[in-house]
ZALUM-641717 format. One record per residue (C-alpha): x, y, z; residue in three letters; residue number from 1. Coordinates in steps of 0.001 Angstrom, whole numbers, padded with zeros to 6 digits. Example, Ala and Ser with C-alpha at 12.3 -4.5 7.8 and 13.67 -1.06 7.14 Angstrom:
2
<fivo <012300, -004500, 007800>, 'Ala', 1>
<fivo <013670, -001060, 007140>, 'Ser', 2>
END
This chain:
365
<fivo <000045, 000113, 000002>, 'Met', 1>
<fivo <001386, 003227, -001189>, 'Thr', 2>
<fivo <000843, 006810, 000653>, 'Asn', 3>
<fivo <000498, 009237, -002278>, 'Phe', 4>
<fivo <000540, 012117, -000092>, 'Trp', 5>
<fivo <003897, 011715, 001746>, 'Ala', 6>
<fivo <006448, 014377, 000660>, 'Gly', 7>
<fivo <003771, 015879, -001615>, 'Arg', 8>
<fivo <003907, 019773, -001796>, 'Arg', 9>
<fivo <000301, 021053, -001270>, 'Val', 10>
<fivo <-000829, 024869, -001349>, 'Phe', 11>
<fivo <-004351, 025060, 000644>, 'Ile', 12>
<fivo <-006180, 028285, 000667>, 'Thr', 13>
<fivo <-008553, 028928, 003446>, 'Gly', 14>
<fivo <-006530, 026547, 005703>, 'His', 15>
<fivo <-007314, 028534, 008878>, 'Thr', 16>
<fivo <-011183, 027728, 008425>, 'Gly', 17>
<fivo <-013096, 024703, 009949>, 'Phe', 18>
<fivo <-012667, 022354, 006900>, 'Lys', 19>
<fivo <-009404, 023678, 005969>, 'Gly', 20>
<fivo <-007903, 022973, 009580>, 'Ala', 21>
<fivo <-009168, 019288, 009238>, 'Trp', 22>
<fivo <-007645, 019052, 005949>, 'Leu', 23>
<fivo <-004386, 020409, 006928>, 'Cys', 24>
<fivo <-004084, 018228, 010074>, 'Leu', 25>
<fivo <-005161, 015161, 007705>, 'Trp', 26>
<fivo <-002516, 015863, 005161>, 'Leu', 27>
<fivo <000244, 016803, 007897>, 'Glu', 28>
<fivo <-000612, 013141, 009422>, 'Arg', 29>
<fivo <-000129, 011684, 005944>, 'Met', 30>
<fivo <003283, 013424, 005473>, 'Gly', 31>
<fivo <002382, 015934, 003070>, 'Ala', 32>
<fivo <004339, 019358, 002876>, 'Glu', 33>
<fivo <001601, 021680, 003539>, 'Val', 34>
<fivo <001777, 025650, 002523>, 'His', 35>
<fivo <-001458, 027466, 003660>, 'Gly', 36>
<fivo <-002602, 030976, 002788>, 'Ala', 37>
<fivo <-005634, 032509, 004607>, 'Ala', 38>
<fivo <-006885, 035139, 006819>, 'Leu', 39>
<fivo <-005546, 035011, 010273>, 'Ala', 40>
<fivo <-007181, 032221, 012432>, 'Ala', 41>
<fivo <-009934, 033441, 014718>, 'Glu', 42>
<fivo <-009327, 033122, 018690>, 'Pro', 43>
<fivo <-010387, 029832, 019763>, 'Gly', 44>
<fivo <-010658, 028382, 016291>, 'Ser', 45>
<fivo <-010028, 024610, 015355>, 'Leu', 46>
<fivo <-006864, 025722, 013659>, 'His', 47>
<fivo <-005732, 027190, 017040>, 'Gln', 48>
<fivo <-006750, 024312, 019031>, 'Leu', 49>
<fivo <-004962, 021807, 017261>, 'Val', 50>
<fivo <-001680, 023999, 017045>, 'Ala', 51>
<fivo <001374, 023539, 016824>, 'Pro', 52>
<fivo <001715, 022846, 013166>, 'Trp', 53>
<fivo <005194, 021388, 012793>, 'Pro', 54>
<fivo <006483, 021225, 009316>, 'Gly', 55>
<fivo <003718, 023315, 007836>, 'Gln', 56>
<fivo <004195, 026953, 006571>, 'His', 57>
<fivo <001308, 029233, 006845>, 'His', 58>
<fivo <000934, 032815, 005279>, 'Thr', 59>
<fivo <-001580, 035246, 006388>, 'Thr', 60>
<fivo <-003293, 036906, 003578>, 'Leu', 61>
<fivo <-006649, 037917, 001778>, 'Asp', 62>
<fivo <-007158, 036201, -001526>, 'Ile', 63>
<fivo <-008568, 039356, -002947>, 'Arg', 64>
<fivo <-004836, 040598, -002914>, 'Asp', 65>
<fivo <-003509, 039020, -006008>, 'Arg', 66>
<fivo <000163, 040096, -005658>, 'Asp', 67>
<fivo <000660, 038372, -002183>, 'Arg', 68>
<fivo <-001226, 035437, -003323>, 'Leu', 69>
<fivo <000815, 034817, -006298>, 'Thr', 70>
<fivo <003917, 035587, -004302>, 'Ala', 71>
<fivo <002836, 032960, -001543>, 'Ala', 72>
<fivo <002075, 030417, -004279>, 'Leu', 73>
<fivo <005426, 030959, -006080>, 'Gln', 74>
<fivo <007419, 030640, -002701>, 'Ala', 75>
<fivo <005438, 027389, -002077>, 'Ala', 76>
<fivo <006432, 025854, -005208>, 'Arg', 77>
<fivo <003437, 023321, -004987>, 'Pro', 78>
<fivo <002440, 020626, -007323>, 'Glu', 79>
<fivo <-001116, 020402, -006143>, 'Ile', 80>
<fivo <-003518, 023372, -004992>, 'Val', 81>
<fivo <-006743, 023054, -003230>, 'Ile', 82>
<fivo <-008721, 026350, -002999>, 'His', 83>
<fivo <-011127, 026450, -000135>, 'Met', 84>
<fivo <-010746, 030185, 001084>, 'Ala', 85>
<fivo <-014334, 031838, 000458>, 'Ala', 86>
<fivo <-016933, 033974, 002353>, 'Gln', 87>
<fivo <-018900, 030900, 003223>, 'Ala', 88>
<fivo <-021757, 032195, 005224>, 'Leu', 89>
<fivo <-025432, 032765, 003344>, 'Val', 90>
<fivo <-026492, 035286, 005968>, 'Arg', 91>
<fivo <-023296, 037368, 005620>, 'Arg', 92>
<fivo <-023752, 037587, 001932>, 'Ser', 93>
<fivo <-026999, 039349, 002296>, 'Tyr', 94>
<fivo <-025441, 041813, 004593>, 'Ala', 95>
<fivo <-022337, 042214, 002312>, 'Asp', 96>
<fivo <-022769, 041009, -001117>, 'Pro', 97>
<fivo <-019709, 042937, -002537>, 'Val', 98>
<fivo <-017304, 041265, 000133>, 'Glu', 99>
<fivo <-019049, 037957, -000995>, 'Thr', 100>
<fivo <-018626, 038504, -004684>, 'Phe', 101>
<fivo <-014986, 039735, -004323>, 'Ala', 102>
<fivo <-013773, 037155, -002209>, 'Ala', 103>
<fivo <-015760, 034051, -004042>, 'Asn', 104>
<fivo <-015331, 035095, -007735>, 'Val', 105>
<fivo <-012239, 037436, -007831>, 'Met', 106>
<fivo <-010592, 035375, -005067>, 'Gly', 107>
<fivo <-010870, 032543, -007620>, 'Thr', 108>
<fivo <-009767, 034358, -010488>, 'Val', 109>
<fivo <-006523, 035543, -008441>, 'Asn', 110>
<fivo <-005765, 031997, -007357>, 'Leu', 111>
<fivo <-006090, 030516, -010928>, 'Leu', 112>
<fivo <-003808, 033533, -012272>, 'Glu', 113>
<fivo <-001380, 032922, -009616>, 'Ala', 114>
<fivo <-001413, 029102, -010639>, 'Val', 115>
<fivo <-000583, 030058, -014101>, 'Arg', 116>
<fivo <002399, 031993, -013035>, 'Ala', 117>
<fivo <003625, 029347, -010770>, 'Ser', 118>
<fivo <005470, 027072, -012981>, 'Gly', 119>
<fivo <004795, 024143, -010830>, 'Thr', 120>
<fivo <001291, 023295, -010305>, 'Val', 121>
<fivo <-000118, 020508, -012135>, 'Ser', 122>
<fivo <-003547, 020044, -010643>, 'Ala', 123>
<fivo <-006018, 022573, -008872>, 'Val', 124>
<fivo <-009268, 021516, -006914>, 'Leu', 125>
<fivo <-011778, 024372, -006218>, 'Val', 126>
<fivo <-014136, 023905, -003578>, 'Val', 127>
<fivo <-017391, 025386, -004192>, 'Thr', 128>
<fivo <-020726, 024526, -002668>, 'Ser', 129>
<fivo <-023868, 022267, -002936>, 'Asp', 130>
<fivo <-025710, 025617, -003420>, 'Lys', 131>
<fivo <-024315, 026169, -006747>, 'Val', 132>
<fivo <-027250, 024550, -008553>, 'Tyr', 133>
<fivo <-030420, 026337, -009687>, 'Glu', 134>
<fivo <-032974, 025213, -007333>, 'Asn', 135>
<fivo <-036634, 025365, -008319>, 'His', 136>
<fivo <-037652, 023704, -005197>, 'Gly', 137>
<fivo <-038604, 019998, -006867>, 'Glu', 138>
<fivo <-036938, 018277, -004047>, 'Gly', 139>
<fivo <-034943, 015784, -006038>, 'Arg', 140>
<fivo <-031117, 015390, -005350>, 'Pro', 141>
<fivo <-029220, 017594, -007735>, 'Phe', 142>
<fivo <-026695, 015992, -010214>, 'Ser', 143>
<fivo <-023574, 017410, -011920>, 'Glu', 144>
<fivo <-025755, 017760, -015126>, 'Leu', 145>
<fivo <-028111, 020096, -013531>, 'Asp', 146>
<fivo <-027871, 023840, -014473>, 'Pro', 147>
<fivo <-026055, 026152, -011984>, 'Leu', 148>
<fivo <-027728, 028909, -010414>, 'Gly', 149>
<fivo <-028108, 030589, -007047>, 'Gly', 150>
<fivo <-030493, 033216, -005833>, 'Lys', 151>
<fivo <-028635, 034416, -002821>, 'Asp', 152>
<fivo <-025297, 036244, -003029>, 'Pro', 153>
<fivo <-023446, 033243, -001554>, 'Tyr', 154>
<fivo <-024741, 030600, -003642>, 'Ser', 155>
<fivo <-024594, 032875, -006946>, 'Asn', 156>
<fivo <-020954, 033649, -006222>, 'Ser', 157>
<fivo <-020199, 030050, -005833>, 'Lys', 158>
<fivo <-022141, 029255, -009027>, 'Ala', 159>
<fivo <-020079, 032101, -010697>, 'Cys', 160>
<fivo <-016877, 030577, -009211>, 'Ala', 161>
<fivo <-017702, 027280, -011183>, 'Glu', 162>
<fivo <-018015, 029217, -014494>, 'Leu', 163>
<fivo <-014605, 031010, -013676>, 'Val', 164>
<fivo <-013223, 027529, -013544>, 'Cys', 165>
<fivo <-014671, 026409, -016770>, 'Arg', 166>
<fivo <-013412, 029439, -018610>, 'Ser', 167>
<fivo <-009795, 029284, -017284>, 'Tyr', 168>
<fivo <-009717, 025303, -017900>, 'Arg', 169>
<fivo <-010858, 025991, -021358>, 'Asp', 170>
<fivo <-009275, 029138, -022268>, 'Ser', 171>
<fivo <-005570, 028791, -020449>, 'Phe', 172>
<fivo <-005168, 025694, -018233>, 'Met', 173>
<fivo <-005759, 022871, -020862>, 'Ala', 174>
<fivo <-003127, 024592, -023230>, 'Lys', 175>
<fivo <-000625, 024742, -020162>, 'Glu', 176>
<fivo <-001073, 021142, -019001>, 'Gly', 177>
<fivo <-002770, 022108, -015709>, 'Ile', 178>
<fivo <-005869, 020162, -014564>, 'Leu', 179>
<fivo <-008657, 021927, -013025>, 'Val', 180>
<fivo <-011733, 020515, -011311>, 'Ala', 181>
<fivo <-014385, 021511, -008844>, 'Thr', 182>
<fivo <-016029, 019903, -005822>, 'Ala', 183>
<fivo <-019444, 020527, -004485>, 'Arg', 184>
<fivo <-020132, 019184, -000828>, 'Ala', 185>
<fivo <-023226, 019125, 001161>, 'Gly', 186>
<fivo <-024024, 020652, 004674>, 'Asn', 187>
<fivo <-020792, 019673, 006573>, 'Val', 188>
<fivo <-020723, 019223, 010351>, 'Ile', 189>
<fivo <-018430, 018044, 012906>, 'Gly', 190>
<fivo <-015965, 019136, 015812>, 'Gly', 191>
<fivo <-014358, 022603, 015675>, 'Gly', 192>
<fivo <-016705, 024770, 013566>, 'Asp', 193>
<fivo <-017653, 027889, 015611>, 'Trp', 194>
<fivo <-019022, 030020, 012817>, 'Ala', 195>
<fivo <-022088, 032517, 013384>, 'Glu', 196>
<fivo <-025251, 031335, 011799>, 'Gly', 197>
<fivo <-024206, 027598, 011161>, 'Arg', 198>
<fivo <-026492, 024868, 012947>, 'Leu', 199>
<fivo <-024369, 022960, 015157>, 'Val', 200>
<fivo <-022014, 025994, 016509>, 'Pro', 201>
<fivo <-025330, 028003, 017368>, 'Asp', 202>
<fivo <-026534, 024928, 019064>, 'Phe', 203>
<fivo <-023496, 024381, 020841>, 'Met', 204>
<fivo <-023380, 027915, 021972>, 'Arg', 205>
<fivo <-027111, 027685, 023054>, 'Ala', 206>
<fivo <-026072, 024553, 025174>, 'Val', 207>
<fivo <-023210, 026469, 026911>, 'Ser', 208>
<fivo <-025784, 029246, 027568>, 'Asp', 209>
<fivo <-028538, 027103, 028966>, 'Gly', 210>
<fivo <-031031, 028140, 026546>, 'Arg', 211>
<fivo <-032663, 026899, 023453>, 'Ser', 212>
<fivo <-031763, 027270, 020039>, 'Ile', 213>
<fivo <-033899, 029591, 017598>, 'Ser', 214>
<fivo <-034328, 027977, 014313>, 'Leu', 215>
<fivo <-035428, 029947, 011136>, 'Arg', 216>
<fivo <-036591, 026892, 008889>, 'Tyr', 217>
<fivo <-036790, 023829, 011201>, 'Pro', 218>
<fivo <-038250, 021765, 008305>, 'Asp', 219>
<fivo <-035744, 022658, 005828>, 'Ala', 220>
<fivo <-034056, 019487, 004317>, 'Val', 221>
<fivo <-030284, 019330, 003928>, 'Arg', 222>
<fivo <-027570, 016678, 003107>, 'Pro', 223>
<fivo <-025880, 016698, 006419>, 'Trp', 224>
<fivo <-022218, 014894, 006355>, 'Gln', 225>
<fivo <-019392, 014540, 008748>, 'His', 226>
<fivo <-016300, 017027, 007601>, 'Val', 227>
<fivo <-014170, 014150, 007089>, 'Leu', 228>
<fivo <-016506, 012841, 004236>, 'Glu', 229>
<fivo <-015921, 015573, 001724>, 'Pro', 230>
<fivo <-012332, 016117, 002789>, 'Leu', 231>
<fivo <-011813, 012202, 001767>, 'Ser', 232>
<fivo <-013463, 013116, -001560>, 'Gly', 233>
<fivo <-011485, 016107, -002091>, 'Tyr', 234>
<fivo <-008192, 014118, -001640>, 'Leu', 235>
<fivo <-009234, 011438, -003642>, 'Ala', 236>
<fivo <-010041, 013911, -006554>, 'Met', 237>
<fivo <-007069, 015843, -006204>, 'Ala', 238>
<fivo <-004954, 012707, -006375>, 'Glu', 239>
<fivo <-006853, 011621, -009220>, 'Ala', 240>
<fivo <-006008, 015008, -011139>, 'Leu', 241>
<fivo <-002248, 014743, -010150>, 'Ala', 242>
<fivo <-001789, 011409, -011389>, 'Thr', 243>
<fivo <-003756, 012322, -014626>, 'Arg', 244>
<fivo <-006330, 009796, -014564>, 'Gln', 245>
<fivo <-007974, 009740, -017851>, 'Gly', 246>
<fivo <-011827, 010757, -018027>, 'Gly', 247>
<fivo <-012036, 012352, -014714>, 'Leu', 248>
<fivo <-015135, 014522, -014639>, 'Pro', 249>
<fivo <-014675, 018310, -014435>, 'Glu', 250>
<fivo <-016975, 018695, -011444>, 'Ala', 251>
<fivo <-018144, 016127, -008804>, 'Met', 252>
<fivo <-020704, 016104, -005855>, 'Asn', 253>
<fivo <-019658, 014886, -002325>, 'Phe', 254>
<fivo <-022683, 014153, -000379>, 'Gly', 255>
<fivo <-024032, 011829, 002200>, 'Pro', 256>
<fivo <-026134, 008756, 001785>, 'Asp', 257>
<fivo <-029899, 009776, 001047>, 'Pro', 258>
<fivo <-030665, 008152, 004609>, 'Asp', 259>
<fivo <-028790, 010998, 006029>, 'Ser', 260>
<fivo <-030987, 013520, 004155>, 'Phe', 261>
<fivo <-032666, 015231, 007277>, 'Ala', 262>
<fivo <-034460, 018475, 008366>, 'Thr', 263>
<fivo <-032920, 021128, 010572>, 'Val', 264>
<fivo <-035137, 020120, 013457>, 'Ala', 265>
<fivo <-034354, 016717, 012963>, 'Asp', 266>
<fivo <-030521, 017235, 013366>, 'Val', 267>
<fivo <-031177, 019547, 016301>, 'Val', 268>
<fivo <-033339, 017014, 018098>, 'Asp', 269>
<fivo <-030594, 014306, 017519>, 'Ala', 270>
<fivo <-027939, 016654, 018766>, 'Leu', 271>
<fivo <-030062, 017186, 021755>, 'Ser', 272>
<fivo <-030339, 013435, 022431>, 'Ala', 273>
<fivo <-026790, 012966, 021956>, 'Ala', 274>
<fivo <-026062, 015929, 024692>, 'Cys', 275>
<fivo <-028627, 014179, 027205>, 'Gly', 276>
<fivo <-030974, 017044, 026823>, 'Leu', 277>
<fivo <-034719, 017412, 025959>, 'Ala', 278>
<fivo <-035694, 019012, 022715>, 'Arg', 279>
<fivo <-033636, 022096, 022249>, 'Gly', 280>
<fivo <-035270, 024495, 019827>, 'Trp', 281>
<fivo <-037650, 027003, 019365>, 'Glu', 282>
<fivo <-039132, 029048, 016324>, 'Met', 283>
<fivo <-037001, 032181, 015673>, 'Ala', 284>
<fivo <-039153, 035277, 015616>, 'Pro', 285>
<fivo <-039177, 037878, 012865>, 'Gly', 286>
<fivo <-038671, 037796, 009026>, 'Ala', 287>
<fivo <-035559, 035935, 007668>, 'His', 288>
<fivo <-033741, 035964, 004465>, 'Pro', 289>
<fivo <-035121, 033203, 001908>, 'Pro', 290>
<fivo <-033512, 029881, 001757>, 'Glu', 291>
<fivo <-034444, 026710, -000067>, 'Ala', 292>
<fivo <-036920, 024326, 001448>, 'Ala', 293>
<fivo <-035012, 021310, 000063>, 'Thr', 294>
<fivo <-031378, 020834, -001018>, 'Leu', 295>
<fivo <-029771, 017239, -001525>, 'Thr', 296>
<fivo <-027132, 015983, -003602>, 'Leu', 297>
<fivo <-026490, 012851, -005355>, 'Thr', 298>
<fivo <-023049, 011483, -005413>, 'Ser', 299>
<fivo <-023183, 008551, -007926>, 'Gln', 300>
<fivo <-020587, 010306, -010479>, 'Leu', 301>
<fivo <-017952, 010353, -007449>, 'Ala', 302>
<fivo <-018755, 006689, -006794>, 'Ala', 303>
<fivo <-018248, 005690, -010440>, 'Ala', 304>
<fivo <-015200, 007885, -011090>, 'Ser', 305>
<fivo <-013261, 007495, -007786>, 'Leu', 306>
<fivo <-014868, 004633, -005798>, 'Gly', 307>
<fivo <-015829, 007390, -003132>, 'Trp', 308>
<fivo <-018594, 006808, -001093>, 'Arg', 309>
<fivo <-019705, 008172, 002414>, 'Pro', 310>
<fivo <-018813, 005981, 005514>, 'Arg', 311>
<fivo <-020793, 007440, 008366>, 'Leu', 312>
<fivo <-024648, 007612, 008415>, 'Asp', 313>
<fivo <-026270, 010408, 010328>, 'Leu', 314>
<fivo <-026411, 009006, 013682>, 'Gly', 315>
<fivo <-022613, 008385, 013594>, 'Glu', 316>
<fivo <-021890, 011947, 012366>, 'Thr', 317>
<fivo <-024234, 013192, 015141>, 'Ile', 318>
<fivo <-022211, 011102, 017511>, 'Glu', 319>
<fivo <-018731, 012133, 016194>, 'Trp', 320>
<fivo <-019716, 015776, 016172>, 'Thr', 321>
<fivo <-021161, 015863, 019896>, 'Ser', 322>
<fivo <-018369, 013792, 021253>, 'Ala', 323>
<fivo <-015811, 016442, 019738>, 'Trp', 324>
<fivo <-017500, 019260, 021404>, 'Tyr', 325>
<fivo <-017895, 017199, 024718>, 'Ala', 326>
<fivo <-014217, 016537, 024721>, 'Ala', 327>
<fivo <-013374, 020268, 024271>, 'His', 328>
<fivo <-015640, 021310, 027156>, 'Arg', 329>
<fivo <-013968, 018583, 029252>, 'Ala', 330>
<fivo <-010468, 020358, 028509>, 'Gly', 331>
<fivo <-009226, 017512, 026327>, 'Arg', 332>
<fivo <-006165, 017790, 024140>, 'Asp', 333>
<fivo <-007849, 018597, 020893>, 'Met', 334>
<fivo <-004981, 018037, 018766>, 'Arg', 335>
<fivo <-005009, 014354, 020011>, 'Ser', 336>
<fivo <-008690, 013861, 019869>, 'Phe', 337>
<fivo <-009087, 015322, 016406>, 'Thr', 338>
<fivo <-006165, 013110, 015146>, 'Leu', 339>
<fivo <-007944, 010035, 016761>, 'Asp', 340>
<fivo <-011211, 010886, 014799>, 'Gln', 341>
<fivo <-008927, 011212, 011561>, 'Ile', 342>
<fivo <-007676, 007769, 012470>, 'Ala', 343>
<fivo <-010891, 006334, 013250>, 'Arg', 344>
<fivo <-012301, 007345, 009826>, 'Tyr', 345>
<fivo <-009314, 005950, 008041>, 'Glu', 346>
<fivo <-009996, 002649, 009417>, 'Ala', 347>
<fivo <-013534, 002799, 008253>, 'Leu', 348>
<fivo <-012537, 003746, 004531>, 'Ala', 349>
<fivo <-009229, 001983, 003775>, 'Pro', 350>
<fivo <-009931, 002112, -000058>, 'Thr', 351>
<fivo <-011060, 005469, -000416>, 'Ser', 352>
<fivo <-008795, 008717, -000743>, 'Ala', 353>
<fivo <-006513, 007105, 001719>, 'Leu', 354>
<fivo <-005172, 004490, -000830>, 'Val', 355>
<fivo <-003324, 005605, -003854>, 'Ser', 356>
<fivo <-005596, 005595, -007133>, 'Val', 357>
<fivo <-002709, 003733, -008754>, 'His', 358>
<fivo <-002847, 001002, -006132>, 'Ala', 359>
<fivo <-006653, 000651, -006253>, 'Arg', 360>
<fivo <-006485, 000419, -010204>, 'Met', 361>
<fivo <-003806, -002283, -009826>, 'Ala', 362>
<fivo <-006025, -004195, -007400>, 'Met', 363>
<fivo <-008909, -003799, -009554>, 'Ala', 364>
<fivo <-007099, -005099, -012517>, 'Gly', 365>
END
């Protein structure tokens, strides 16, 4: 069994965010040489909780600053780039659409321009969102063949980022031998997320404050999944790009099994039970920005192309998430605890992103 990532030079944008910190810790565990570029980590963030970061290189910058981003990428000399930096909150996008479009659209343009100037990058994976699809409320899972859309500024900006990638791939990258693809993930939960306006962090803050969480749309259905699920897909997809696997799709969904589609209220009730609490929510008063009633994905293309599939059901996802926050409240060593969850996940998925694509193909042949 080979470890593709050992010694591999990887450049990650948004590494101080929730998903970025999990990904960097996982790559570090596998022996990759990680170079991160992002805004400064928030106090108490997962990135700070799992520090120190031996052997990793971090640059604090705003991806809207093309010159600094280009300089950081050239200094890193990576082979693979995974672009995760973004303004990722729907409600914040309503409050500041200019910031959202600047970060999510022009930030992606800046990243791809930096890649073109690098001279070392062979593969780029741009992480967008499950919200890139034009949603008419039909209730069916979206596939990669569905049209892009997005009504709110966040969703629309991520759909625009998809179009930016398509344009750069067709206009520049293909000629320069650089493979570019996009990854679209469902609603991600797990330990270490503290963002305002996200369900699990808001729930955990409510628990700490001894109050019930207020829900804007308790009946909204979403494709909930543990953070390690899409990250395993990103790793598999990036590896396939870097090893030049033929016929790789230009975009792929990474979502949970349909049995894990659930309402917001269902997730809160499950979290409450996991924490030993009674029902812990109430209706939020007042008017709220519109959100889709149903948003789900099909990941059949990722299964067919990469052999990727989710390994945790919704109950396990809730269990792993609540256990992480319980450990944090108990003052545990969160770097060790988070690494233990990664190891536990690896044991569940020995033939997914954690085994070389070449090795998997050899076994299949």
